[in-house]
N, C-alpha and C positions, 0 to 999 in steps of 0.2 A: 505144393505145386507152384505157388507164386514165388517162393524163394528160389526154386530151381530155375524158373524163367528169368528172374532178376539176375542170378549168377551168370546165366548164359548170355544175357544182354551185356553185362559188365565185361565178360571175357571177350565178346565180339568187339566192343569198344577198345579194349586193351590191345587186342591183336591189330586193329586198324591203326591205332596210334604208333605201335611199334613198326608196322609196315611203312607208315609215312616217314618215320625217322630213318629207316633203312633206305628208302627211296631218296630222301633228301641228302643223306650222307653219300650215297652212291653217285648221285648227279653232281654234287659239289666237287667230286673227284674226277668227273667226266668218265666214269666207268660205265660200260654197257653191262647188261645182265650177263652177257656171254663172258666178259672179263671177270666179273664177280663170281660167276660159276666156276671158272677155271681156278681162281684164287682160293675158293672155299671147298670145292668138291661137291657143292650142292647144285642140283639140276636147275636149269633156267626156269623150268616149270614151277618148281617149288619156290624159288626166289620170287618169281612173279606172284605166286599165291600169297607169299608173306607180305610183299609190298602192297598188294591190293586188299590186305586184311581178310583174306579168304581162308587162312589157316585156322584150324580149331585150336591148335597149340603149337608153340615153337619151343623146343627144349633148350635149356640153358647152354649145353655144349654147342648147339647149332648157332645160337646167338653169339657165343664167344668166337666161333670161327668167322662169322660175318664181321663182328667188331674188329677182330684182328686184321682181316683183309682190308677193312676200311680205315684202319689205323685210328680207331676211336675207342674210348672206354665203353664197356658194356653199359654202364650207367647212362651214357649219352643216348644209346639206342632206346633206353627205357625212360627217357626224359618225358615230361608232360603227362605222366600216368597218374 
């Protein structure tokens, strides 16, 4: 039980860091959530959840669409993990 809780906590921290990286990259390009949504085909609501670290999981293909739209490497979105 303790291991599952620790894994859950680690996943939450990971999602929060990825979200912060997405938010930072989006803002540095002066993109709104609406513009990023148009570029990726991902709803504004989901992008907002990702940026706030409220997503339980973000699949790699989704991260790839975001990184492509932001013109950054996928590794950069996953930096500081």
